C-alpha positions as CSV (number, residue, x, y, z in Angstrom):
1,M,154.8,-45.2,140.5
2,D,154.3,-41.5,141.1
3,L,150.8,-40.8,142.5
4,I,150.2,-38.2,139.8
5,A,150.4,-40.9,137.2
6,L,147.2,-42.3,138.6
7,I,145.3,-39.1,137.8
8,P,144.0,-39.1,134.3
9,S,144.4,-36.0,132.3
10,F,140.7,-35.3,132.1
11,G,140.1,-35.0,135.8
12,N,141.2,-35.9,139.3
13,L,141.7,-39.0,141.4
14,L,138.5,-38.4,143.3
15,F,136.4,-38.3,140.1
16,T,138.1,-41.5,138.8
17,L,137.5,-43.4,142.1
18,G,133.9,-42.2,142.2
19,A,133.2,-43.4,138.7
20,F,134.9,-46.7,139.5
21,V,132.9,-47.2,142.7
22,I,129.6,-46.4,140.9
23,A,130.4,-48.9,138.1
24,I,131.4,-51.6,140.5
25,L,128.3,-51.1,142.7
26,I,126.0,-51.3,139.7
27,I,127.6,-54.5,138.4
28,I,127.8,-56.2,141.8
29,S,124.3,-55.1,142.8
30,I,122.9,-56.8,139.7
31,H,125.0,-59.9,140.2
32,E,124.0,-60.4,143.8
33,F,120.4,-59.5,143.1
34,G,120.3,-62.4,140.6
35,H,121.5,-64.8,143.4
36,Y,119.0,-63.3,145.8
37,I,115.8,-63.1,143.7
38,V,116.2,-66.6,142.1
39,G,117.1,-68.0,145.5
40,R,113.9,-66.5,146.9
41,W,111.9,-67.8,144.0
42,T,113.3,-71.3,144.5
43,G,112.7,-71.3,148.3
44,I,116.2,-70.5,149.5
45,H,116.2,-67.9,152.2
46,A,118.7,-65.0,152.1
47,E,119.7,-63.8,155.5
48,V,122.0,-60.9,154.4
49,F,122.3,-58.9,151.1
50,S,125.4,-56.8,151.4
51,L,126.8,-54.2,149.1
52,G,130.4,-53.8,150.3
53,F,132.4,-55.5,153.0
54,G,133.6,-54.6,156.4
55,R,131.9,-52.2,158.9
56,V,128.1,-51.9,158.3
57,L,127.1,-48.3,157.6
58,W,123.4,-48.8,157.1
59,S,121.0,-51.7,157.3
60,R,117.3,-52.7,157.5
61,V,115.4,-56.0,157.6
62,D,112.6,-56.5,155.1
63,K,109.4,-58.4,155.5
64,H,111.0,-61.6,154.2
65,G,113.6,-61.5,157.0
66,T,116.5,-60.5,154.8
67,K,118.9,-57.9,156.2
68,W,119.9,-55.4,153.5
69,Q,123.1,-53.5,154.2
70,L,125.7,-51.1,152.9
71,A,129.3,-51.7,154.2
72,A,132.3,-49.4,154.3
73,I,134.4,-51.1,151.6
74,P,132.4,-50.7,148.4
75,F,134.5,-53.0,146.1
76,G,132.2,-56.0,146.1
77,G,129.2,-57.6,147.8
78,Y,127.6,-60.9,148.7
79,V,124.4,-62.7,149.6
80,K,124.6,-64.9,152.7
81,F,121.9,-67.6,152.6
82,L,120.5,-69.5,155.5
83,G,123.0,-72.2,156.5
84,D,126.0,-70.4,155.1
85,A,129.0,-70.0,157.4
86,N,130.4,-67.0,155.5
87,A,130.0,-64.8,152.5
88,A,131.7,-67.4,150.3
89,S,128.7,-69.8,151.0
90,G,130.7,-72.2,153.1
91,K,128.5,-74.6,155.0
92,D,127.7,-73.9,158.6
93,G,127.6,-77.5,159.8
94,E,126.6,-76.8,163.3
95,A,123.7,-74.6,162.3
96,M,122.6,-77.1,159.7
97,G,122.7,-79.9,162.2
98,A,120.3,-78.1,164.5
99,M,117.7,-77.5,161.8
100,S,114.6,-79.6,160.9
101,D,114.2,-81.0,157.5
102,A,111.7,-78.2,156.6
103,E,114.2,-75.6,157.7
104,R,117.1,-77.2,155.8
105,R,115.0,-77.0,152.6
106,H,115.4,-73.2,152.8
107,T,119.2,-73.3,153.0
108,M,121.6,-73.2,150.1
109,H,123.0,-76.6,151.3
110,G,119.7,-78.4,151.9
111,A,117.6,-77.2,148.9
112,P,117.1,-79.5,145.9
113,L,120.0,-79.5,143.4
114,W,118.0,-77.7,140.7
115,A,117.2,-74.8,143.1
116,R,120.9,-74.4,144.2
117,S,122.2,-74.6,140.6
118,L,119.7,-72.0,139.4
119,T,120.5,-69.7,142.3
120,V,124.2,-69.9,141.7
121,A,124.0,-69.4,137.9
122,A,121.6,-66.5,138.3
123,G,124.4,-64.0,139.3
124,P,126.4,-64.3,136.0
125,V,123.2,-64.6,134.0
126,F,121.9,-61.3,135.4
127,N,125.3,-59.7,134.5
128,F,124.7,-60.7,130.9
129,I,121.1,-59.5,131.0
130,L,122.3,-56.1,132.3
131,S,124.8,-55.8,129.4
132,I,122.2,-56.7,126.8
133,I,119.7,-54.2,128.3
134,I,122.3,-51.4,128.4
135,F,123.6,-52.0,124.8
136,A,120.0,-52.3,123.6
137,C,119.1,-48.9,125.3
138,I,122.2,-47.3,123.8
139,V,121.4,-48.3,120.2
140,S,117.8,-47.3,120.8
141,W,118.9,-43.9,122.0
142,R,121.4,-43.3,119.2
143,G,119.2,-44.9,116.6
144,V,120.4,-46.6,113.4
145,A,121.0,-44.9,110.0
146,M,117.8,-44.7,108.0
147,D,117.4,-46.0,104.5
148,P,118.2,-44.4,102.1
149,L,121.4,-43.0,103.6
150,T,120.6,-39.4,104.5
151,I,122.9,-36.7,105.8
152,D,121.8,-35.1,109.0
153,M,125.0,-33.0,109.6
154,V,128.3,-32.5,107.9
155,Q,131.3,-32.8,110.3
156,P,133.6,-29.8,110.7
157,S,136.7,-30.1,108.5
158,P,139.5,-28.0,107.0
159,Y,138.5,-29.2,103.6
160,A,135.8,-27.5,101.5
161,Q,132.8,-29.6,100.6
162,E,129.4,-29.1,99.1
163,L,127.3,-31.7,101.0
164,Q,124.3,-30.4,102.8
165,S,122.0,-31.6,105.6
166,G,119.1,-33.5,104.1
167,D,121.0,-34.8,101.1
168,K,120.2,-38.4,100.2
169,V,123.3,-40.2,99.1
170,L,122.9,-42.2,95.9
171,A,126.6,-42.9,95.0
172,I,130.1,-42.1,96.3
173,G,133.0,-42.0,93.8
174,G,130.7,-43.4,91.1
175,Q,129.7,-46.4,93.2
176,E,126.1,-46.8,94.1
177,I,125.1,-46.9,97.7
178,S,121.8,-47.8,99.3
179,D,122.4,-47.9,103.1
180,L,125.2,-47.6,105.7
181,S,126.2,-51.3,105.3
182,S,126.8,-50.9,101.6
183,L,129.0,-47.8,102.4
184,N,131.2,-50.1,104.5
185,I,131.6,-52.4,101.5
186,L,132.7,-49.8,99.0
187,L,135.2,-48.0,101.3
188,D,138.0,-50.3,100.1
189,N,137.4,-49.3,96.5
190,L,137.5,-45.6,97.1
191,P,140.7,-43.6,96.2
192,D,142.9,-42.6,99.1
193,V,142.2,-38.9,98.7
194,D,140.7,-36.2,100.9
195,Q,137.7,-35.4,98.6
196,V,135.5,-37.5,96.4
197,N,132.3,-37.0,94.3
198,Y,128.9,-37.7,95.8
199,D,125.7,-38.3,93.8
200,V,122.9,-37.0,96.0
201,L,119.2,-36.4,95.8
202,R,118.5,-32.8,96.9
203,G,115.0,-31.3,96.7
204,G,114.0,-33.6,94.0
205,D,117.1,-33.1,91.9
206,T,120.0,-35.4,91.4
207,L,123.3,-33.6,91.8
208,T,127.0,-34.5,91.8
209,V,128.8,-32.5,94.5
210,T,132.3,-32.6,96.1
211,G,132.5,-33.9,99.6
212,L,135.1,-35.2,102.2
213,H,136.1,-38.8,102.0
214,P,133.5,-40.8,104.0
215,F,136.1,-42.0,106.5
216,P,138.7,-39.2,107.0
217,A,141.5,-39.0,109.5
218,T,139.2,-37.5,112.1
219,V,139.5,-38.4,115.8
220,A,136.1,-39.6,117.0
221,G,137.2,-41.4,120.2
222,L,140.3,-41.9,122.3
223,T,141.3,-45.1,124.0
224,P,142.1,-44.6,127.8
225,Q,145.8,-44.4,128.5
226,S,146.6,-44.5,124.8
227,A,149.6,-42.9,123.2
228,A,147.4,-40.3,121.4
229,L,145.6,-39.3,124.6
230,K,148.9,-38.9,126.5
231,A,150.3,-36.8,123.6
232,G,147.3,-34.4,123.8
233,V,145.2,-35.5,120.8
234,K,141.5,-34.5,121.3
235,V,138.2,-35.7,120.0
236,G,137.3,-33.7,116.9
237,D,140.9,-33.3,115.8
238,V,141.6,-33.8,112.1
239,I,145.1,-35.3,111.5
240,L,146.5,-33.7,108.3
241,T,150.1,-35.2,108.2
242,V,152.3,-37.8,109.9
243,N,156.0,-36.9,109.6
244,G,155.1,-34.5,106.9
245,E,153.2,-37.1,104.8
246,P,149.6,-36.3,104.1
247,V,146.9,-38.6,105.6
248,P,143.7,-37.8,103.7
249,T,141.9,-40.9,105.1
250,F,141.8,-42.9,108.3
251,A,143.1,-45.9,106.4
252,S,146.2,-44.0,105.3
253,L,146.8,-42.8,108.9
254,R,146.5,-46.4,110.2
255,L,149.0,-47.6,107.6
256,L,151.6,-45.0,108.5
257,V,151.2,-45.7,112.3
258,G,151.3,-49.4,111.7
259,Q,154.6,-49.1,109.7
260,S,156.2,-47.0,112.4
261,E,157.7,-49.9,114.5
262,G,157.1,-47.7,117.5
263,K,159.3,-44.8,116.4
264,E,158.1,-41.3,117.4
265,L,155.8,-39.7,114.9
266,A,155.1,-35.9,114.3
267,L,151.5,-35.0,113.8
268,E,150.1,-31.9,112.1
269,I,146.5,-31.4,113.4
270,W,143.6,-29.1,112.5
271,R,141.7,-28.3,115.6
272,H,138.6,-26.1,115.2
273,G,140.4,-23.8,112.8
274,D,143.8,-23.8,114.5
275,M,146.9,-25.8,113.5
276,V,148.5,-27.9,116.3
277,A,151.8,-29.8,116.2
278,L,152.1,-32.9,118.4
279,A,154.4,-36.0,118.7
280,F,153.8,-39.5,120.0
281,S,155.2,-43.0,119.9
282,P,152.8,-45.8,118.9
283,V,152.3,-48.7,121.2
284,R,152.0,-52.4,120.3
285,R,148.5,-53.8,120.9
286,D,146.8,-57.2,120.4
287,I,143.5,-56.6,118.5
288,P,140.8,-59.3,118.4
289,L,139.7,-60.2,114.9
290,A,136.1,-60.7,113.8
291,E,136.9,-64.1,112.5
292,G,138.6,-65.1,115.7
293,G,142.2,-64.8,116.9
294,F,144.3,-61.7,117.3
295,E,146.4,-59.3,115.3
296,T,149.3,-57.4,116.8
297,R,149.6,-53.8,115.5
298,W,151.3,-50.5,116.3
299,M,148.6,-48.2,117.4
300,M,148.0,-44.6,118.6
301,G,144.7,-45.4,120.3
302,I,142.1,-43.4,118.4
303,S,138.9,-44.4,116.6
304,G,137.5,-42.7,113.5
305,D,134.0,-41.9,112.2
306,L,132.2,-40.8,109.1
307,S,132.7,-37.4,107.7
308,F,129.0,-36.8,108.1
309,V,126.3,-37.7,110.7
310,P,123.6,-39.9,109.1
311,T,119.9,-39.3,109.9
312,T,118.8,-42.0,112.3
313,Q,115.6,-43.8,113.2
314,S,114.6,-46.1,116.0
315,P,115.7,-49.7,115.4
316,G,112.6,-51.2,117.1
317,F,112.5,-53.3,120.3
318,V,113.5,-56.7,118.7
319,A,116.3,-55.2,116.7
320,A,117.6,-53.3,119.7
321,V,117.6,-56.4,121.9
322,K,119.3,-58.4,119.1
323,S,122.0,-55.7,118.9
324,G,122.5,-55.8,122.6
325,Y,122.8,-59.6,122.5
326,N,125.3,-59.5,119.7
327,S,127.5,-56.9,121.5
328,T,127.4,-59.0,124.7
329,S,128.2,-62.2,122.7
330,Y,131.1,-60.5,121.0
331,I,132.7,-59.4,124.3
332,I,132.3,-63.0,125.7
333,S,133.9,-64.6,122.6
334,A,136.7,-62.0,122.3
335,S,137.5,-62.4,126.1
336,L,137.7,-66.2,125.9
337,S,139.9,-65.9,122.8
338,G,142.1,-63.4,124.5
339,L,142.5,-65.6,127.6
340,Y,143.3,-68.6,125.4
341,H,145.9,-66.7,123.5
342,V,147.5,-65.3,126.7
343,A,147.7,-68.7,128.2
344,T,149.3,-70.2,125.0
345,G,151.7,-67.3,124.6
346,G,150.0,-66.1,121.4
347,I,149.6,-62.6,122.7
348,S,151.2,-60.5,125.5
349,T,150.1,-61.1,129.1
350,C,149.8,-57.3,129.3
351,N,146.3,-57.8,127.8
352,L,145.2,-58.8,131.4
353,S,144.4,-55.5,133.2
354,G,144.0,-55.0,136.9
355,P,141.9,-52.6,139.1
356,V,144.1,-49.5,138.5
357,T,143.6,-49.7,134.7
358,I,139.9,-50.5,135.1
359,A,139.5,-47.5,137.5
360,K,141.3,-45.2,135.0
361,T,139.1,-46.4,132.2
362,S,135.9,-45.9,134.3
363,G,136.9,-42.3,135.0
364,Y,137.7,-41.6,131.4
365,A,134.4,-43.2,130.2
366,A,132.4,-41.1,132.7
367,S,134.2,-38.0,131.5
368,Q,133.0,-38.7,127.9
369,G,129.3,-38.8,128.8
370,V,126.6,-41.0,130.1
371,L,126.4,-43.3,127.1
372,T,130.1,-44.0,127.1
373,F,130.1,-44.7,130.8
374,L,127.1,-47.1,130.4
375,S,128.9,-48.8,127.6
376,F,131.8,-49.3,130.0
377,V,129.5,-50.7,132.7
378,A,128.0,-53.1,130.2
379,F,131.5,-54.3,129.0
380,V,132.7,-54.9,132.6
381,S,129.4,-56.5,133.6
382,T,129.9,-59.0,130.8
383,A,133.4,-59.6,131.9
384,V,132.4,-60.1,135.6
385,G,129.6,-62.6,134.6
386,L,132.1,-64.5,132.4
387,M,134.8,-64.6,135.0
388,N,132.4,-65.9,137.7
389,L,131.5,-68.8,135.4
390,F,135.1,-70.1,135.4
391,P,135.3,-73.5,137.1
392,I,137.4,-72.3,140.0
393,P,136.3,-73.0,143.6
394,V,135.0,-69.9,145.3
395,L,133.6,-68.6,142.0
396,D,130.0,-69.4,140.9
397,G,131.5,-71.7,138.2
398,G,133.3,-73.7,140.8
399,H,130.0,-74.2,142.7
400,L,128.3,-75.3,139.5
401,V,131.1,-77.9,139.0
402,F,130.4,-79.2,142.5
403,H,126.7,-79.4,141.6
404,A,127.5,-81.3,138.4
405,Y,129.6,-83.8,140.4
406,E,126.6,-84.2,142.8
407,A,124.3,-84.8,139.8
408,I,126.5,-87.5,138.4
409,T,127.5,-89.3,141.7
410,G,124.3,-88.7,143.6
411,R,126.1,-87.1,146.5
412,P,127.9,-83.8,147.1
413,P,131.7,-83.6,147.7
414,K,132.7,-84.1,151.3
415,D,132.9,-81.0,153.4
416,G,136.6,-81.4,154.1
417,V,137.4,-81.7,150.4
418,L,135.2,-78.7,149.6
419,Q,137.1,-76.6,152.2
420,K,140.5,-77.5,150.7
421,L,139.3,-76.8,147.1
422,M,137.9,-73.5,148.2
423,M,141.3,-72.5,149.7
424,V,143.0,-73.5,146.4
425,G,140.5,-71.5,144.5
426,L,141.0,-68.5,146.8
427,V,144.8,-68.7,146.3
428,L,144.3,-68.9,142.5
429,I,142.1,-65.8,142.5
430,I,144.4,-63.8,144.7
431,G,147.4,-64.8,142.5
432,L,145.5,-63.7,139.4
433,M,144.6,-60.4,141.0
434,V,148.2,-59.7,142.0
435,F,149.4,-60.6,138.5
436,A,146.8,-58.2,136.9
437,L,147.7,-55.5,139.4
438,T,151.4,-55.8,138.5
439,N,150.5,-55.4,134.8
440,D,148.9,-52.1,135.7
441,F,152.3,-50.7,136.7
442,V,154.7,-52.5,134.4
443,C,152.9,-52.7,131.1
444,P,152.8,-49.7,128.6
């Protein structure tokens, strides 16, 4: 691949790598801190807390005797507990044999089973907690649409409309509406036209005015490495026609793109008062469904939004945390469903992305603002937590399987067996990483 293809259109390679490293360091720091702090609470001593691998650039020893360090290779980290032979928590048999019973209690291999299990599970759990906190903070910052649905700002558009800031929306197209959720319900019953009638409360008077369809063919967001982004589509664009056919709503745009079968489409776009002509070829994508499973569609890689910005209010602490939890749970369920469908051949293996795609996405997310970047961090944090729970030796999930075996049989697996299983797990992880990296270069 040409090196220039690794440089997203919004910036340069250095910016992309910087965003990727920051995201990884945040996620790994939280993961390893979960292991460290729960280990300390349960009486397991951490000798080293390292962000990165390789040559140590900076270090200090705290009052608890833990060495905190930054290493030269920033793509990872680890906590080395007392009695560990290496960063993968392999047992140092010689060191363990020279310890007293009291000293062994403070090692990962000599502590009670409950303490070891909690310490191992803490890494993924802290990843999930980070995601919930980030999503909760984002929804608190953005707010939720207040009831009744009130217009804060009308989006720029080439179509004339009479809606104004402060209008309280009572009905759209003759259908009553009370809040944003009821708007989502009536969208399917609205005509596929660029303008509809709104019944609004304005200054104490009830008026019927003309306004843009609530969900027009306006570009509110672009998927990284999407066909639309590569073609030059920008956030804020209003797509007027596809191959000369009018697209008054986002639904009509999605229909035409979905029926394209991947053939090149010509777009006529309104961009801040100017007319722009672009062309692109849709790409097949596997999209998770709310009820489970996947749907394969031809897509251009854009998201839409309302034709107006609703007035928002704070959701409150409990509602924000619930929203964060729901977002994190959805990522987990969609990821598990995706892996299942990839394994069974239900969807393309190209749905598994490697570090190059993740790096590009992190750079794009950072270029779109702090909230978008934090959303990306929360998404990847959830994915990292979930991946570490897989029952593969070397990963946290593999250690928990060993702990479950010990709980059932009353004894841990033999050291020789553990070492062989750890090698098998390492080969599996490396194989998966190579496969995902290959996808970065061969998948569209």
